[in-house]
MARGU-721286 format. One record per residue (C-alpha): residue number from 0; residue in three letters; y, z, x. Coordinates in nm, 2 decimals. Each point is the difference from the previous one (the first is absolute). Layout:
! MARGU-721286
R  num  residu       y       z       x
R  NUM     ALA       Y       Z       X
...
//
This chain:
! MARGU-721286
R  num  residu       y       z       x
R    0     MET  -20.82    9.27  -16.49
R    1     GLU   -0.25    0.11    0.26
R    2     LEU   -0.10   -0.27    0.25
R    3     ALA   -0.19    0.22    0.25
R    4     LEU   -0.38    0.00   -0.03
R    5     SER   -0.21    0.31    0.02
R    6     ALA   -0.26    0.05    0.28
R    7     GLU   -0.27   -0.08   -0.25
R    8     ASP    0.17   -0.32   -0.10
R    9     ARG    0.04   -0.11    0.36
R   10     ALA   -0.36    0.07    0.06
R   11     PHE   -0.09   -0.21   -0.30
R   12     ALA    0.22   -0.29    0.13
R   13     ALA   -0.19    0.02    0.33
R   14     GLU   -0.33   -0.01   -0.18
R   15     VAL    0.11   -0.31   -0.19
R   16     ARG    0.11   -0.17    0.32
R   17     ALA   -0.33    0.07    0.16
R   18     PHE   -0.18   -0.15   -0.29
R   19     LEU    0.21   -0.31    0.01
R   20     ASP   -0.06   -0.04    0.37
R   21     ALA   -0.38    0.02   -0.06
R   22     GLU   -0.03   -0.21   -0.33
R   23     LEU    0.29   -0.24   -0.02
R   24     THR   -0.14   -0.30    0.19
R   25     GLU    0.21   -0.28    0.15
R   26     GLU   -0.12   -0.23   -0.28
R   27     LEU    0.12    0.25   -0.26
R   28     ARG    0.33    0.04    0.18
R   29     ASP    0.04   -0.38    0.01
R   30     ALA   -0.06   -0.01   -0.38
R   31     GLY    0.28    0.25   -0.04
R   32     ARG    0.24   -0.17    0.24
R   33     TRP   -0.04   -0.36   -0.11
R   34     MET    0.01    0.05   -0.38
R   35     THR    0.26   -0.21   -0.17
R   36     SER    0.05    0.19   -0.32
R   37     VAL   -0.03    0.37   -0.11
R   38     TYR   -0.37   -0.04   -0.02
R   39     GLY   -0.23   -0.06    0.30
R   40     ASP   -0.32   -0.20    0.04
R   41     HIS   -0.25    0.10   -0.28
R   42     GLU   -0.31    0.04    0.22
R   43     ALA    0.19    0.19    0.27
R   44     SER    0.15    0.23   -0.26
R   45     LEU   -0.34    0.08   -0.14
R   46     GLU   -0.14    0.06    0.34
R   47     TRP    0.28    0.25    0.08
R   48     GLN   -0.06    0.17   -0.34
R   49     ARG   -0.37    0.04    0.09
R   50     ARG    0.09    0.16    0.33
R   51     LEU    0.25    0.23   -0.17
R   52     HIS   -0.25    0.09   -0.27
R   53     ALA   -0.27    0.09    0.26
R   54     ARG    0.26    0.26    0.13
R   55     GLY    0.09    0.11   -0.35
R   56     TRP    0.35   -0.14    0.03
R   57     ALA    0.00   -0.31   -0.22
R   58     ALA    0.17    0.19   -0.28
R   59     PRO    0.22    0.26    0.16
R   60     ALA    0.15    0.13   -0.33
R   61     TRP   -0.33    0.03   -0.19
R   62     PRO   -0.18    0.34   -0.02
R   63     ARG   -0.30    0.05    0.22
R   64     GLN   -0.22    0.04   -0.31
R   65     TRP    0.04   -0.38   -0.05
R   66     GLY   -0.02   -0.11    0.36
R   67     GLY    0.37    0.03    0.09
R   68     GLY    0.17    0.16    0.29
R   69     GLU    0.20    0.25   -0.21
R   70     PHE    0.29   -0.02    0.24
R   71     SER    0.31    0.19   -0.05
R   72     VAL    0.32   -0.20   -0.08
R   73     THR    0.11    0.04    0.36
R   74     GLN   -0.35   -0.11    0.14
R   75     ARG    0.01   -0.31   -0.22
R   76     TYR    0.34   -0.10    0.15
R   77     ILE   -0.13    0.07    0.35
R   78     PHE   -0.31   -0.20   -0.06
R   79     GLN    0.19   -0.30   -0.15
R   80     ARG    0.26    0.02    0.28
R   81     GLU   -0.26    0.00    0.28
R   82     CYS   -0.20   -0.29   -0.16
R   83     ALA    0.32   -0.20   -0.02
R   84     LEU    0.10    0.07    0.36
R   85     ALA   -0.35   -0.09    0.12
R   86     GLY    0.01   -0.33   -0.19
R   87     ALA   -0.29    0.07   -0.24
R   88     PRO   -0.05   -0.26   -0.27
R   89     PRO    0.11    0.14   -0.34
R   90     LEU   -0.26    0.07   -0.27
R   91     SER    0.04   -0.16   -0.34
R   92     PRO    0.17    0.27   -0.21
R   93     MET   -0.13   -0.12   -0.34
R   94     GLY   -0.33    0.20    0.02
R   95     ILE    0.06    0.30    0.22
R   96     ALA    0.37    0.06   -0.06
R   97     MET    0.03   -0.10   -0.37
R   98     CYS   -0.32   -0.03   -0.20
R   99     GLY   -0.16    0.30    0.18
R  100     PRO    0.29    0.24   -0.08
R  101     ALA    0.00   -0.13   -0.36
R  102     LEU   -0.36    0.09   -0.03
R  103     LEU    0.05    0.34    0.17
R  104     GLY    0.28    0.09   -0.23
R  105     HIS   -0.11   -0.16   -0.33
R  106     GLY   -0.36   -0.12    0.03
R  107     SER   -0.31    0.16   -0.15
R  108     GLU   -0.26    0.17    0.23
R  109     GLU   -0.23   -0.30   -0.07
R  110     GLN    0.27   -0.25    0.11
R  111     LYS    0.08    0.20    0.31
R  112     ALA   -0.37    0.03    0.10
R  113     HIS   -0.05   -0.38   -0.05
R  114     PHE    0.31   -0.15    0.14
R  115     LEU    0.14    0.23    0.27
R  116     PRO   -0.29   -0.03    0.25
R  117     ARG    0.00   -0.38   -0.04
R  118     ILE    0.38   -0.02    0.06
R  119     LEU   -0.04    0.19    0.33
R  120     THR   -0.28   -0.22    0.13
R  121     GLY    0.18   -0.32   -0.10
R  122     GLU   -0.29   -0.10   -0.23
R  123     HIS    0.26   -0.02   -0.27
R  124     PHE    0.31   -0.19    0.11
R  125     TRP    0.28    0.03   -0.25
R  126     CYS    0.31   -0.19   -0.12
R  127     GLN    0.27    0.11   -0.23
R  128     GLY    0.06   -0.17   -0.34
R  129     TYR    0.35    0.11   -0.10
R  130     SER    0.25   -0.29    0.01
R  131     GLU   -0.01   -0.28   -0.26
R  132     PRO    0.21   -0.32   -0.02
R  133     HIS    0.25    0.19   -0.22
R  134     ALA   -0.05    0.35    0.12
R  135     GLY    0.04    0.09    0.36
R  136     SER    0.24    0.27    0.13
R  137     ASP    0.04    0.09   -0.37
R  138     LEU   -0.37    0.05   -0.10
R  139     ALA    0.04    0.14   -0.35
R  140     PRO    0.02   -0.34   -0.18
R  141     LEU   -0.35   -0.10    0.13
R  142     LYS   -0.20   -0.21   -0.24
R  143     MET   -0.36   -0.02    0.13
R  144     ARG   -0.20    0.11   -0.31
R  145     ALA   -0.31    0.22   -0.01
R  146     VAL   -0.15    0.01   -0.35
R  147     ARG   -0.26    0.27   -0.07
R  148     ASP   -0.34   -0.14   -0.10
R  149     GLY   -0.25    0.29   -0.03
R  150     ASP   -0.07    0.14    0.35
R  151     HIS    0.20   -0.28    0.17
R  152     PHE    0.35   -0.14    0.03
R  153     VAL    0.05   -0.38   -0.03
R  154     CYS    0.27   -0.08    0.25
R  155     THR    0.22   -0.32   -0.02
R  156     GLY    0.30   -0.08    0.20
R  157     THR    0.12   -0.06    0.36
R  158     LYS    0.12    0.20    0.30
R  159     ILE    0.21   -0.16    0.28
R  160     TRP    0.10    0.07    0.36
R  161     THR   -0.33    0.18    0.05
R  162     THR   -0.06    0.07    0.36
R  163     HIS   -0.36   -0.04    0.13
R  164     ALA   -0.14   -0.11   -0.34
R  165     ASN   -0.17   -0.28    0.20
R  166     VAL   -0.21    0.26    0.19
R  167     ALA   -0.01    0.30   -0.24
R  168     ASN   -0.30    0.08   -0.21
R  169     TRP    0.19    0.25   -0.23
R  170     ILE    0.34    0.01   -0.16
R  171     PHE    0.19    0.29   -0.16
R  172     CYS    0.21   -0.14   -0.28
R  173     LEU    0.26    0.11   -0.25
R  174     VAL   -0.09   -0.15   -0.34
R  175     ARG    0.15    0.02   -0.34
R  176     THR   -0.23    0.19   -0.24
R  177     GLY    0.25    0.10   -0.27
R  178     GLN    0.35   -0.07   -0.14
R  179     PHE    0.26    0.28   -0.03
R  180     ASP    0.37    0.03   -0.02
R  181     ARG    0.03    0.06    0.37
R  182     PRO   -0.15   -0.27    0.22
R  183     GLN   -0.13    0.26    0.25
R  184     LEU   -0.24    0.12   -0.27
R  185     GLY   -0.32   -0.19   -0.09
R  186     ILE   -0.08   -0.08    0.36
R  187     THR   -0.34    0.08    0.16
R  188     PHE   -0.10    0.02    0.36
R  189     LEU   -0.33   -0.20    0.02
R  190     LEU   -0.24   -0.07    0.29
R  191     ILE   -0.15   -0.36   -0.02
R  192     PRO   -0.27   -0.16    0.22
R  193     MET    0.14   -0.32    0.14
R  194     ASP   -0.34   -0.17   -0.05
R  195     SER    0.02    0.05   -0.38
R  196     PRO   -0.05   -0.32   -0.20
R  197     GLY    0.34   -0.14   -0.10
R  198     VAL    0.19    0.11    0.32
R  199     THR    0.16   -0.29    0.19
R  200     VAL    0.20    0.04    0.32
R  201     GLN    0.26   -0.27    0.08
R  202     PRO    0.15    0.02    0.35
R  203     ILE    0.38    0.02    0.06
R  204     VAL    0.06   -0.15    0.35
R  205     MET    0.30    0.15    0.17
R  206     THR    0.28   -0.19    0.17
R  207     SER   -0.17    0.09    0.33
R  208     GLY   -0.31   -0.19   -0.11
R  209     GLU   -0.20    0.33   -0.05
R  210     HIS   -0.21    0.09   -0.30
R  211     ILE    0.09    0.36   -0.07
R  212     GLN    0.11    0.01   -0.36
R  213     ASN   -0.18   -0.12   -0.31
R  214     GLN    0.02   -0.04   -0.37
R  215     ILE   -0.29    0.13   -0.21
R  216     PHE   -0.10   -0.13   -0.34
R  217     PHE   -0.21    0.22   -0.24
R  218     ASP   -0.16   -0.20   -0.28
R  219     GLU   -0.17    0.25   -0.24
R  220     VAL   -0.13    0.21    0.28
R  221     ARG   -0.22    0.29   -0.12
R  222     VAL    0.06    0.33    0.17
R  223     PRO   -0.17    0.33   -0.09
R  224     VAL    0.23    0.26   -0.16
R  225     ALA   -0.15    0.24    0.25
R  226     ASN    0.20   -0.18    0.27
R  227     ALA    0.33    0.13   -0.14
R  228     VAL    0.17    0.25    0.23
R  229     GLY    0.18    0.28   -0.19
R  230     ALA    0.06   -0.01   -0.37
R  231     ILE    0.00   -0.33   -0.19
R  232     ASP    0.36   -0.12   -0.08
R  233     ASP    0.13    0.25    0.27
R  234     GLY   -0.04   -0.21    0.31
R  235     TRP    0.37    0.01    0.07
R  236     THR   -0.05    0.36    0.11
R  237     VAL   -0.24   -0.13    0.27
R  238     ALA    0.22   -0.29    0.09
R  239     LYS    0.31    0.21    0.05
R  240     TYR   -0.19    0.22    0.25
R  241     LEU   -0.13   -0.30    0.19
R  242     LEU    0.34   -0.18    0.01
R  243     GLU    0.16    0.32    0.14
R  244     PHE   -0.28    0.02    0.25
R  245     GLU    0.02   -0.37    0.10
R  246     ARG    0.38    0.03    0.05
R  247     GLY   -0.02    0.31    0.20
R  248     GLY   -0.14   -0.12    0.33
R  249     SER    0.09    0.26    0.26
R  250     ALA   -0.05   -0.16    0.34
R  251     TYR    0.17   -0.33    0.00
R  252     ALA    0.24    0.06    0.29
R  253     PRO   -0.26    0.02    0.28
R  254     GLY   -0.14   -0.35   -0.07
R  255     LEU    0.35   -0.14   -0.02
R  256     GLN    0.08    0.16    0.34
R  257     VAL   -0.30   -0.17    0.15
R  258     ARG    0.12   -0.34   -0.14
R  259     LEU    0.35    0.06    0.14
R  260     GLU   -0.14    0.07    0.35
R  261     ARG   -0.20   -0.32   -0.02
R  262     ILE    0.32   -0.19   -0.09
R  263     ARG    0.18    0.15    0.30
R  264     GLU   -0.29   -0.12    0.22
R  265     MET   -0.01   -0.35   -0.15
R  266     ALA    0.38   -0.04    0.02
R  267     GLY    0.01    0.04    0.38
R  268     SER    0.33   -0.11    0.14
R  269     LEU    0.14   -0.05   -0.36
R  270     MET    0.05    0.38    0.01
R  271     GLU    0.29   -0.07    0.23
R  272     ASP    0.18   -0.18   -0.28
R  273     PRO    0.25    0.26   -0.14
R  274     GLY   -0.04   -0.13   -0.36
R  275     PHE   -0.38    0.01    0.00
R  276     ALA   -0.01    0.34    0.18
R  277     ALA    0.24    0.14   -0.26
R  278     ARG   -0.23   -0.11   -0.28
R  279     VAL   -0.30    0.15    0.17
R  280     ALA    0.19    0.33    0.05
R  281     GLU    0.09    0.00   -0.37
R  282     ALA   -0.37   -0.05   -0.09
R  283     GLN   -0.09    0.29    0.23
R  284     ILE    0.25    0.22   -0.19
R  285     ARG   -0.15   -0.11   -0.33
R  286     VAL   -0.35    0.09    0.12
R  287     ASP    0.13    0.34    0.11
R  288     VAL    0.16    0.06   -0.34
R  289     LEU   -0.31   -0.09   -0.18
R  290     GLU   -0.21    0.23    0.22
R  291     VAL    0.24    0.29   -0.07
R  292     TYR   -0.02   -0.07   -0.37
R  293     GLU   -0.38    0.00    0.03
R  294     PHE    0.01    0.34    0.17
R  295     ARG    0.22    0.13   -0.28
R  296     ALA   -0.24   -0.12   -0.26
R  297     LEU   -0.29    0.14    0.20
R  298     THR    0.17    0.34    0.03
R  299     ALA    0.06    0.01   -0.38
R  300     ALA   -0.36   -0.10   -0.08
R  301     ALA   -0.14    0.26    0.25
R  302     ARG    0.20    0.26   -0.20
R  303     GLY   -0.15   -0.11   -0.33
R  304     GLY    0.29   -0.21   -0.12
R  305     ARG   -0.04   -0.32   -0.20
R  306     PRO    0.09   -0.34    0.17
R  307     GLY    0.28   -0.07   -0.26
R  308     ILE    0.20   -0.30    0.12
R  309     SER   -0.14    0.02    0.36
R  310     GLY   -0.25   -0.28   -0.07
R  311     SER    0.27   -0.23   -0.13
R  312     VAL    0.23    0.07    0.29
R  313     MET   -0.27   -0.06    0.26
R  314     LYS   -0.12   -0.31   -0.17
R  315     ILE    0.35   -0.15    0.01
R  316     LEU    0.08    0.11    0.36
R  317     GLY   -0.35   -0.11    0.13
R  318     THR   -0.03   -0.34   -0.16
R  319     GLU    0.36   -0.11    0.07
R  320     LEU   -0.03    0.11    0.36
R  321     SER   -0.34   -0.18    0.03
R  322     GLN    0.17   -0.32   -0.12
R  323     HIS    0.28    0.05    0.25
R  324     LEU   -0.26    0.04    0.28
R  325     THR   -0.16   -0.34   -0.09
R  326     GLU    0.34   -0.16    0.03
R  327     LEU    0.05    0.15    0.34
R  328     ALA   -0.35   -0.11    0.11
R  329     LEU    0.07   -0.36   -0.11
R  330     GLU    0.32    0.01    0.21
R  331     ALA   -0.18    0.14    0.30
R  332     ALA   -0.27   -0.26   -0.04
R  333     GLY    0.25   -0.28    0.04
R  334     PRO   -0.15   -0.35    0.00
R  335     TYR   -0.35    0.14    0.01
R  336     GLY    0.06    0.14   -0.35
R  337     LEU    0.03   -0.35   -0.13
R  338     ALA   -0.36   -0.09    0.09
R  339     PHE   -0.13    0.09   -0.34
R  340     GLN   -0.38    0.05   -0.01
R  341     PRO   -0.16    0.04   -0.35
R  342     ALA   -0.17    0.33   -0.01
R  343     ALA   -0.38    0.02    0.01
R  344     GLY    0.02    0.17   -0.34
R  345     ALA    0.11   -0.33   -0.16
R  346     ALA   -0.36   -0.08   -0.09
R  347     GLY   -0.09    0.36   -0.09
R  348     GLY   -0.10    0.10    0.35
R  349     PRO    0.13    0.28    0.22
R  350     ASN    0.37    0.09   -0.04
R  351     LEU    0.06   -0.07    0.37
R  352     ILE    0.18   -0.27    0.19
R  353     PRO   -0.26   -0.20    0.20
R  354     HIS    0.06   -0.02    0.37
R  355     ASP    0.10   -0.35    0.11
R  356     PRO   -0.03   -0.03    0.38
R  357     GLY    0.22   -0.31   -0.01
R  358     LEU    0.30    0.19   -0.14
R  359     LYS    0.23    0.12    0.28
R  360     GLY    0.20    0.32   -0.04
R  361     PRO   -0.09    0.36   -0.11
R  362     ARG   -0.25    0.04   -0.28
R  363     GLU    0.25    0.23   -0.17
R  364     ALA    0.23   -0.30   -0.03
R  365     ALA   -0.28   -0.20   -0.17
R  366     ILE   -0.04    0.24   -0.28
R  367     ALA    0.37    0.08   -0.04
R  368     PRO    0.06   -0.27   -0.27
R  369     LEU   -0.30    0.11   -0.20
R  370     LYS    0.11    0.36    0.00
R  371     TYR    0.35   -0.11   -0.10
R  372     LEU   -0.13   -0.20   -0.29
R  373     ASN   -0.24    0.26   -0.13
R  374     ASP    0.24    0.29    0.03
R  375     ARG    0.24   -0.16   -0.25
R  376     ALA   -0.22    0.16   -0.26
R  377     GLY    0.04    0.35    0.14
R  378     SER    0.31    0.08   -0.21
R  379     ILE   -0.18   -0.12   -0.32
R  380     TYR   -0.35    0.14    0.01
R  381     ALA   -0.09    0.37   -0.09
R  382     GLY    0.31    0.00   -0.23
R  383     SER    0.29   -0.22    0.10
R  384     ASN    0.28    0.16    0.20
R  385     GLU    0.24   -0.06   -0.29
R  386     ILE   -0.23    0.22   -0.22
R  387     GLN   -0.01    0.26    0.28
R  388     ARG    0.38    0.01    0.00
R  389     ASN    0.00    0.05   -0.37
R  390     ILE   -0.24    0.29    0.03
R  391     ILE    0.22    0.16    0.26
R  392     ALA    0.32   -0.06   -0.21
R  393     LYS   -0.16    0.16   -0.30
R  394     ALA   -0.17    0.29    0.17
R  395     GLN    0.26    0.09    0.25
R  396     LEU    0.33   -0.12   -0.14
R  397     GLY   -0.07    0.03   -0.37
R  398     LEU    0.09   -0.36   -0.07
//
């Protein structure tokens, strides 16, 4: 494991910090700081994406040919780390980090030319259609049908827990196009416009009062066969790549470190309590362990190695530590954490807690209960932590 950065990498980090100082406005920093779930304010996220795109940095992993930054593995980590430390609002991953790589790896030249530029500008805002009421962490039994009718598929079924379906204008879906002995076969990766006749979005309001998740119903929705990415009936190949990509986030620790520092600030004299101080110290150790593991994964990737179980390990460590931090934040907030304010996102608005000048106490305390409630899902989404442990047991222990 090599933790030292080269002179070139240190110069790149300085370049990123200079860009953040110039382009990351206080409004954008606020959008990153006061978010109450893993996703920030929609409009702020798009504005930050536009600023990054103007610099050529909206898609660090994409080749320059298609408008990306073509960063090295180390540069991508540095970029993510500096953005997290600066408090930049996160970009939605569904377009740039998921649909884009699927198109780059499996799409036709026509699909790349049409979709990739629109993903970068934000003209096309994507959501992911994987989970169904009876197919979530185990996706293979999915039932949404796509029946071939000439040059179109006729799609019928439902997708659930779909983040941003209420604001997205495109969705990439896994649909059932054939029946084979193995359930992983007969699945196709399909791109569907959300304004297609027969598409209905039903909100799922979170316990925090925010509208983040949705259920989508498809009633005989006609989609061009040309919108299939990769081979028909072989969408599982594309899905496996994206699931590995989604579960392999490489710069989780810096953002958790920032949150832990804010908890220390909010706690004030509570840090003098031995029990609370010990729990904060334990959290610091867990952040450090996660960062070391991220560096291990980074070193392996920089040498051309495959991620293997790294994505699963980091997903478990990161989400369970994040949940622990929300518990510490609630304890630090004390009585102020009981002053529950329904989030502005409850009516489909920005995913930010509105400022209430009548509420006494730190604003961090006001959002602590919302973060706590929303983060309960962290160990479930993107493949539940139980599934991740099964992956580790099978791959590493042969169980």
